PDBQT receptor file of N, H, CA, C and O in Angstrom, charges set to zero:
ATOM      1  N   MET A   1     -37.119 -18.477   3.975  1.00  0.00    +0.000 N 
ATOM      2  CA  MET A   1     -37.317 -17.299   2.759  1.00  0.00    +0.000 C 
ATOM      3  C   MET A   1     -37.205 -15.949   2.720  1.00  0.00    +0.000 C 
ATOM      4  O   MET A   1     -37.469 -15.164   1.809  1.00  0.00    +0.000 OA
ATOM      5  N   ASN A   2     -36.624 -15.697   4.225  1.00  0.00    +0.000 N 
ATOM      6  H   ASN A   2     -36.409 -16.335   4.966  1.00  0.00    +0.000 HD
ATOM      7  CA  ASN A   2     -36.217 -14.053   4.254  1.00  0.00    +0.000 C 
ATOM      8  C   ASN A   2     -34.957 -14.453   4.317  1.00  0.00    +0.000 C 
ATOM      9  O   ASN A   2     -34.314 -13.430   4.079  1.00  0.00    +0.000 OA
ATOM     10  N   LEU A   3     -33.959 -15.625   4.556  1.00  0.00    +0.000 N 
ATOM     11  H   LEU A   3     -34.481 -16.456   4.749  1.00  0.00    +0.000 HD
ATOM     12  CA  LEU A   3     -32.620 -15.645   4.146  1.00  0.00    +0.000 C 
ATOM     13  C   LEU A   3     -32.144 -15.783   2.609  1.00  0.00    +0.000 C 
ATOM     14  O   LEU A   3     -31.147 -15.308   2.066  1.00  0.00    +0.000 OA
ATOM     15  N   ASN A   4     -33.008 -16.455   2.172  1.00  0.00    +0.000 N 
ATOM     16  H   ASN A   4     -33.817 -16.841   2.613  1.00  0.00    +0.000 HD
ATOM     17  CA  ASN A   4     -32.825 -16.419   0.544  1.00  0.00    +0.000 C 
ATOM     18  C   ASN A   4     -33.324 -15.254  -0.062  1.00  0.00    +0.000 C 
ATOM     19  O   ASN A   4     -32.924 -15.002  -1.199  1.00  0.00    +0.000 OA
ATOM     20  N   TRP A   5     -34.354 -14.279   0.638  1.00  0.00    +0.000 N 
ATOM     21  H   TRP A   5     -34.679 -14.484   1.561  1.00  0.00    +0.000 HD
ATOM     22  CA  TRP A   5     -34.323 -13.436  -0.055  1.00  0.00    +0.000 C 
ATOM     23  C   TRP A   5     -32.984 -12.262   0.068  1.00  0.00    +0.000 C 
ATOM     24  O   TRP A   5     -32.684 -11.343  -0.693  1.00  0.00    +0.000 OA
ATOM     25  N   LYS A   6     -32.541 -12.585   0.966  1.00  0.00    +0.000 N 
ATOM     26  H   LYS A   6     -32.784 -13.332   1.585  1.00  0.00    +0.000 HD
ATOM     27  CA  LYS A   6     -31.100 -11.643   1.452  1.00  0.00    +0.000 C 
ATOM     28  C   LYS A   6     -30.339 -11.952   0.878  1.00  0.00    +0.000 C 
ATOM     29  O   LYS A   6     -29.769 -10.958   0.429  1.00  0.00    +0.000 OA
ATOM     30  N   PHE A   7     -29.678 -13.274   0.394  1.00  0.00    +0.000 N 
ATOM     31  H   PHE A   7     -30.142 -14.082   0.758  1.00  0.00    +0.000 HD
ATOM     32  CA  PHE A   7     -28.783 -13.578  -0.227  1.00  0.00    +0.000 C 
ATOM     33  C   PHE A   7     -29.201 -12.953  -1.800  1.00  0.00    +0.000 C 
ATOM     34  O   PHE A   7     -28.218 -12.502  -2.389  1.00  0.00    +0.000 OA
ATOM     35  N   ALA A   8     -30.096 -12.890  -2.322  1.00  0.00    +0.000 N 
ATOM     36  H   ALA A   8     -30.894 -13.256  -1.844  1.00  0.00    +0.000 HD
ATOM     37  CA  ALA A   8     -30.512 -13.359  -3.643  1.00  0.00    +0.000 C 
ATOM     38  C   ALA A   8     -30.226 -11.419  -3.853  1.00  0.00    +0.000 C 
ATOM     39  O   ALA A   8     -29.692 -10.977  -4.870  1.00  0.00    +0.000 OA
ATOM     40  N   ALA A   9     -30.676 -10.552  -2.753  1.00  0.00    +0.000 N 
ATOM     41  H   ALA A   9     -31.109 -10.911  -1.926  1.00  0.00    +0.000 HD
ATOM     42  CA  ALA A   9     -30.167  -9.304  -2.526  1.00  0.00    +0.000 C 
ATOM     43  C   ALA A   9     -28.781  -8.346  -2.773  1.00  0.00    +0.000 C 
ATOM     44  O   ALA A   9     -28.511  -7.231  -3.218  1.00  0.00    +0.000 OA
ATOM     45  N   SER A  10     -28.053  -9.574  -2.163  1.00  0.00    +0.000 N 
ATOM     46  H   SER A  10     -28.272 -10.481  -1.801  1.00  0.00    +0.000 HD
ATOM     47  CA  SER A  10     -26.290  -9.053  -1.737  1.00  0.00    +0.000 C 
ATOM     48  C   SER A  10     -25.773  -9.825  -2.984  1.00  0.00    +0.000 C 
ATOM     49  O   SER A  10     -24.737  -9.325  -3.423  1.00  0.00    +0.000 OA
ATOM     50  N   VAL A  11     -26.327 -11.180  -3.844  1.00  0.00    +0.000 N 
ATOM     51  H   VAL A  11     -27.168 -11.586  -3.488  1.00  0.00    +0.000 HD
ATOM     52  CA  VAL A  11     -25.794 -11.309  -4.861  1.00  0.00    +0.000 C 
ATOM     53  C   VAL A  11     -26.039 -10.360  -5.956  1.00  0.00    +0.000 C 
ATOM     54  O   VAL A  11     -25.102 -10.057  -6.695  1.00  0.00    +0.000 OA
ATOM     55  N   GLN A  12     -27.224  -9.859  -6.134  1.00  0.00    +0.000 N 
ATOM     56  H   GLN A  12     -27.985 -10.105  -5.534  1.00  0.00    +0.000 HD
ATOM     57  CA  GLN A  12     -27.444  -8.816  -7.014  1.00  0.00    +0.000 C 
ATOM     58  C   GLN A  12     -27.021  -7.521  -7.135  1.00  0.00    +0.000 C 
ATOM     59  O   GLN A  12     -26.961  -6.869  -8.177  1.00  0.00    +0.000 OA
ATOM     60  N   LYS A  13     -26.517  -6.918  -5.206  1.00  0.00    +0.000 N 
ATOM     61  H   LYS A  13     -26.566  -7.448  -4.359  1.00  0.00    +0.000 HD
ATOM     62  CA  LYS A  13     -25.798  -6.099  -5.319  1.00  0.00    +0.000 C 
ATOM     63  C   LYS A  13     -24.481  -6.128  -5.959  1.00  0.00    +0.000 C 
ATOM     64  O   LYS A  13     -24.234  -5.189  -6.715  1.00  0.00    +0.000 OA
ATOM     65  N   ASN A  14     -23.603  -7.019  -5.797  1.00  0.00    +0.000 N 
ATOM     66  H   ASN A  14     -23.803  -7.782  -5.182  1.00  0.00    +0.000 HD
ATOM     67  CA  ASN A  14     -22.357  -7.527  -5.789  1.00  0.00    +0.000 C 
ATOM     68  C   ASN A  14     -22.298  -7.385  -7.485  1.00  0.00    +0.000 C 
ATOM     69  O   ASN A  14     -21.494  -6.631  -8.032  1.00  0.00    +0.000 OA
ATOM     70  N   LEU A  15     -23.162  -8.130  -8.147  1.00  0.00    +0.000 N 
ATOM     71  H   LEU A  15     -23.816  -8.743  -7.702  1.00  0.00    +0.000 HD
ATOM     72  CA  LEU A  15     -22.979  -8.194  -9.773  1.00  0.00    +0.000 C 
ATOM     73  C   LEU A  15     -23.247  -6.598 -10.215  1.00  0.00    +0.000 C 
ATOM     74  O   LEU A  15     -22.668  -6.017 -11.133  1.00  0.00    +0.000 OA
ATOM     75  N   ASN A  16     -24.292  -6.026  -9.311  1.00  0.00    +0.000 N 
ATOM     76  H   ASN A  16     -24.762  -6.498  -8.565  1.00  0.00    +0.000 HD
ATOM     77  CA  ASN A  16     -24.300  -4.502  -9.924  1.00  0.00    +0.000 C 
ATOM     78  C   ASN A  16     -22.688  -3.569  -9.643  1.00  0.00    +0.000 C 
ATOM     79  O   ASN A  16     -22.181  -2.945 -10.574  1.00  0.00    +0.000 OA
ATOM     80  N   ILE A  17     -22.181  -3.604  -8.542  1.00  0.00    +0.000 N 
ATOM     81  H   ILE A  17     -22.593  -4.111  -7.786  1.00  0.00    +0.000 HD
ATOM     82  CA  ILE A  17     -20.753  -3.212  -8.255  1.00  0.00    +0.000 C 
ATOM     83  C   ILE A  17     -20.105  -3.951  -9.234  1.00  0.00    +0.000 C 
ATOM     84  O   ILE A  17     -19.311  -3.119  -9.672  1.00  0.00    +0.000 OA
ATOM     85  N   LYS A  18     -19.964  -4.766  -9.735  1.00  0.00    +0.000 N 
ATOM     86  H   LYS A  18     -20.609  -5.442  -9.379  1.00  0.00    +0.000 HD
ATOM     87  CA  LYS A  18     -18.789  -5.643 -10.818  1.00  0.00    +0.000 C 
ATOM     88  C   LYS A  18     -18.922  -4.771 -12.016  1.00  0.00    +0.000 C 
ATOM     89  O   LYS A  18     -17.989  -4.218 -12.597  1.00  0.00    +0.000 OA
ATOM     90  N   LYS A  19     -20.631  -4.689 -12.428  1.00  0.00    +0.000 N 
ATOM     91  H   LYS A  19     -21.389  -5.139 -11.956  1.00  0.00    +0.000 HD
ATOM     92  CA  LYS A  19     -21.053  -4.047 -13.606  1.00  0.00    +0.000 C 
ATOM     93  C   LYS A  19     -20.535  -2.929 -13.515  1.00  0.00    +0.000 C 
ATOM     94  O   LYS A  19     -19.857  -2.698 -14.517  1.00  0.00    +0.000 OA
ATOM     95  N   ALA A  20     -20.527  -1.994 -12.675  1.00  0.00    +0.000 N 
ATOM     96  H   ALA A  20     -21.077  -2.182 -11.862  1.00  0.00    +0.000 HD
ATOM     97  CA  ALA A  20     -20.343  -0.645 -12.393  1.00  0.00    +0.000 C 
ATOM     98  C   ALA A  20     -19.103  -0.423 -12.475  1.00  0.00    +0.000 C 
ATOM     99  O   ALA A  20     -18.769   0.640 -12.998  1.00  0.00    +0.000 OA
ATOM    100  N   ARG A  21     -18.158  -1.262 -12.033  1.00  0.00    +0.000 N 
ATOM    101  H   ARG A  21     -18.430  -2.125 -11.608  1.00  0.00    +0.000 HD
ATOM    102  CA  ARG A  21     -16.763  -0.765 -11.991  1.00  0.00    +0.000 C 
ATOM    103  C   ARG A  21     -16.015  -1.346 -13.525  1.00  0.00    +0.000 C 
ATOM    104  O   ARG A  21     -14.953  -1.001 -14.044  1.00  0.00    +0.000 OA
ATOM    105  N   THR A  22     -16.995  -2.306 -13.953  1.00  0.00    +0.000 N 
ATOM    106  H   THR A  22     -17.858  -2.587 -13.531  1.00  0.00    +0.000 HD
ATOM    107  CA  THR A  22     -16.588  -2.903 -15.630  1.00  0.00    +0.000 C 
ATOM    108  C   THR A  22     -16.544  -1.113 -16.529  1.00  0.00    +0.000 C 
ATOM    109  O   THR A  22     -15.684  -0.613 -17.255  1.00  0.00    +0.000 OA
ATOM    110  N   ILE A  23     -17.720  -0.651 -16.097  1.00  0.00    +0.000 N 
ATOM    111  H   ILE A  23     -18.418  -1.057 -15.507  1.00  0.00    +0.000 HD
ATOM    112  CA  ILE A  23     -18.164   0.302 -17.138  1.00  0.00    +0.000 C 
ATOM    113  C   ILE A  23     -17.240   1.404 -16.811  1.00  0.00    +0.000 C 
ATOM    114  O   ILE A  23     -16.842   2.023 -17.797  1.00  0.00    +0.000 OA
ATOM    115  N   VAL A  24     -16.798   1.801 -15.657  1.00  0.00    +0.000 N 
ATOM    116  H   VAL A  24     -17.121   1.297 -14.855  1.00  0.00    +0.000 HD
ATOM    117  CA  VAL A  24     -16.141   2.564 -15.026  1.00  0.00    +0.000 C 
ATOM    118  C   VAL A  24     -14.383   2.704 -15.791  1.00  0.00    +0.000 C 
ATOM    119  O   VAL A  24     -13.669   3.649 -16.126  1.00  0.00    +0.000 OA
ATOM    120  N   GLN A  25     -14.263   1.291 -15.803  1.00  0.00    +0.000 N 
ATOM    121  H   GLN A  25     -14.843   0.523 -15.531  1.00  0.00    +0.000 HD
ATOM    122  CA  GLN A  25     -12.738   0.830 -16.204  1.00  0.00    +0.000 C 
ATOM    123  C   GLN A  25     -12.931   0.673 -17.918  1.00  0.00    +0.000 C 
ATOM    124  O   GLN A  25     -11.838   0.713 -18.483  1.00  0.00    +0.000 OA
ATOM    125  N   ALA A  26     -13.684   0.564 -18.519  1.00  0.00    +0.000 N 
ATOM    126  H   ALA A  26     -14.572   0.532 -18.060  1.00  0.00    +0.000 HD
ATOM    127  CA  ALA A  26     -13.720   1.017 -19.701  1.00  0.00    +0.000 C 
ATOM    128  C   ALA A  26     -13.892   2.403 -20.106  1.00  0.00    +0.000 C 
ATOM    129  O   ALA A  26     -13.208   2.761 -21.065  1.00  0.00    +0.000 OA
ATOM    130  N   PHE A  27     -14.805   3.406 -19.475  1.00  0.00    +0.000 N 
ATOM    131  H   PHE A  27     -15.361   3.116 -18.696  1.00  0.00    +0.000 HD
ATOM    132  CA  PHE A  27     -14.826   4.585 -19.306  1.00  0.00    +0.000 C 
ATOM    133  C   PHE A  27     -13.308   5.194 -19.581  1.00  0.00    +0.000 C 
ATOM    134  O   PHE A  27     -12.899   5.681 -20.635  1.00  0.00    +0.000 OA
ATOM    135  N   LEU A  28     -12.589   5.030 -18.333  1.00  0.00    +0.000 N 
ATOM    136  H   LEU A  28     -12.921   4.635 -17.476  1.00  0.00    +0.000 HD
ATOM    137  CA  LEU A  28     -11.295   5.587 -18.042  1.00  0.00    +0.000 C 
ATOM    138  C   LEU A  28     -10.438   4.865 -19.632  1.00  0.00    +0.000 C 
ATOM    139  O   LEU A  28      -9.795   5.710 -20.254  1.00  0.00    +0.000 OA
ATOM    140  N   VAL A  29     -10.435   3.739 -20.101  1.00  0.00    +0.000 N 
ATOM    141  H   VAL A  29     -10.957   3.052 -19.595  1.00  0.00    +0.000 HD
ATOM    142  CA  VAL A  29      -9.776   3.353 -20.866  1.00  0.00    +0.000 C 
ATOM    143  C   VAL A  29      -9.987   3.978 -22.125  1.00  0.00    +0.000 C 
ATOM    144  O   VAL A  29      -9.091   4.016 -22.968  1.00  0.00    +0.000 OA
ATOM    145  N   THR A  30     -11.136   4.479 -22.312  1.00  0.00    +0.000 N 
ATOM    146  H   THR A  30     -11.864   4.448 -21.627  1.00  0.00    +0.000 HD
ATOM    147  CA  THR A  30     -11.659   4.910 -23.369  1.00  0.00    +0.000 C 
ATOM    148  C   THR A  30     -10.941   6.606 -23.678  1.00  0.00    +0.000 C 
ATOM    149  O   THR A  30     -10.406   7.037 -24.699  1.00  0.00    +0.000 OA
ATOM    150  N   THR A  31     -11.174   7.214 -22.482  1.00  0.00    +0.000 N 
ATOM    151  H   THR A  31     -11.609   6.864 -21.652  1.00  0.00    +0.000 HD
ATOM    152  CA  THR A  31     -10.719   8.703 -22.309  1.00  0.00    +0.000 C 
ATOM    153  C   THR A  31      -8.892   8.840 -22.467  1.00  0.00    +0.000 C 
ATOM    154  O   THR A  31      -8.285   9.684 -23.126  1.00  0.00    +0.000 OA
ATOM    155  N   VAL A  32      -8.326   7.744 -21.653  1.00  0.00    +0.000 N 
ATOM    156  H   VAL A  32      -8.820   7.059 -21.118  1.00  0.00    +0.000 HD
ATOM    157  CA  VAL A  32      -7.220   7.531 -21.813  1.00  0.00    +0.000 C 
ATOM    158  C   VAL A  32      -6.600   7.398 -23.646  1.00  0.00    +0.000 C 
ATOM    159  O   VAL A  32      -5.682   8.044 -24.151  1.00  0.00    +0.000 OA
ATOM    160  N   LEU A  33      -7.219   6.655 -24.107  1.00  0.00    +0.000 N 
ATOM    161  H   LEU A  33      -7.965   6.130 -23.696  1.00  0.00    +0.000 HD
ATOM    162  CA  LEU A  33      -7.105   6.577 -25.464  1.00  0.00    +0.000 C 
ATOM    163  C   LEU A  33      -7.232   7.512 -26.224  1.00  0.00    +0.000 C 
ATOM    164  O   LEU A  33      -6.380   7.625 -27.105  1.00  0.00    +0.000 OA
ATOM    165  N   LEU A  34      -8.372   8.538 -26.146  1.00  0.00    +0.000 N 
ATOM    166  H   LEU A  34      -9.064   8.447 -25.430  1.00  0.00    +0.000 HD
ATOM    167  CA  LEU A  34      -8.854   9.374 -26.816  1.00  0.00    +0.000 C 
ATOM    168  C   LEU A  34      -7.488  10.892 -26.437  1.00  0.00    +0.000 C 
ATOM    169  O   LEU A  34      -7.044  11.746 -27.204  1.00  0.00    +0.000 OA
ATOM    170  N   THR A  35      -7.273  10.698 -25.309  1.00  0.00    +0.000 N 
ATOM    171  H   THR A  35      -7.634  10.004 -24.686  1.00  0.00    +0.000 HD
ATOM    172  CA  THR A  35      -6.527  11.769 -25.167  1.00  0.00    +0.000 C 
ATOM    173  C   THR A  35      -5.174  11.743 -25.584  1.00  0.00    +0.000 C 
ATOM    174  O   THR A  35      -4.584  12.804 -25.789  1.00  0.00    +0.000 OA
ATOM    175  N   THR A  36      -4.408  10.236 -25.787  1.00  0.00    +0.000 N 
ATOM    176  H   THR A  36      -4.887   9.374 -25.621  1.00  0.00    +0.000 HD
ATOM    177  CA  THR A  36      -2.894  10.254 -26.251  1.00  0.00    +0.000 C 
ATOM    178  C   THR A  36      -3.376  10.543 -27.666  1.00  0.00    +0.000 C 
ATOM    179  O   THR A  36      -2.900  11.543 -28.203  1.00  0.00    +0.000 OA
ATOM    180  N   VAL A  37      -4.261   9.804 -28.352  1.00  0.00    +0.000 N 
ATOM    181  H   VAL A  37      -4.648   8.992 -27.917  1.00  0.00    +0.000 HD
ATOM    182  CA  VAL A  37      -4.717  10.026 -29.974  1.00  0.00    +0.000 C 
ATOM    183  C   VAL A  37      -4.861  11.666 -30.436  1.00  0.00    +0.000 C 
ATOM    184  O   VAL A  37      -5.186  11.957 -31.587  1.00  0.00    +0.000 OA
TER     185      VAL A  37
């Protein structure tokens, strides 16, 4: 039970990191596009 919970927590953390990274990348791309145009 405890191991399961820890595993789920780490998976959730990884998903959040990936999501945050994608948002940051999208933000950077938009900024670059806006500044070049």
